[in-house]
C-alpha positions, -999 to 999 in steps of 0.1 A, spaced: -502 -765 280 -525 -743 287 -522 -710 269 -535 -678 289 -537 -661 251 -561 -693 238 -591 -671 243 -586 -639 225 -593 -634 186 -565 -607 185 -529 -597 186 -528 -562 178 -509 -542 204 -473 -548 213 -458 -573 228 -449 -570 268 -424 -598 276 -403 -621 258 -378 -652 263 -349 -664 241 -356 -693 221 -330 -721 221 -336 -741 191 -342 -779 203 -368 -807 189 -379 -817 225 -387 -787 246 -422 -776 238 -431 -741 254 -449 -740 287 -465 -705 272 -466 -701 234 -455 -673 220 -475 -642 201 -447 -643 178 -411 -648 170 -384 -625 166 -354 -631 143 -325 -610 148 -303 -635 123 -316 -644 89 -321 -681 83 -350 -709 80 -371 -712 107 -387 -749 116 -415 -750 138 -443 -772 150 -476 -755 153 -498 -751 182 -530 -768 166 -517 -806 149 -484 -815 146 -483 -798 116 -443 -786 108 -437 -754 86 -405 -739 75 -400 -702 68 -372 -681 53 -372 -655 77 -343 -620 71 -329 -610 100 -351 -581 121 -388 -594 109 -410 -611 137 -426 -643 122 -466 -636 131 -468 -673 145 -477 -688 177 -456 -719 180 -457 -748 204 -421 -757 194 -386 -744 174 -369 -773 159 -334 -781 159 -323 -777 124 -335 -739 125 -308 -722 109 -319 -690 121 -303 -672 153 -308 -647 177 -350 -657 180 -369 -646 207 -404 -661 215 -423 -630 219 -456 -618 250 
């Protein structure tokens, strides 16, 4: 997957766009988000960009998870997920 943000070392500015995320075990993002907004508390289970590492985070409602995910897996229990660019 081409990553138009791959050359940047910092993501300090605000996001300018976003997309709804529906957890799915086979849907790899065309463009990885800068971070993920969580509308409803729960676990977020992601696959990282650099490897097949699976990470699970307990996230409260309204939090922004500052990680660049390649995929959000179906066993995610959080809802209202928005990928931010």
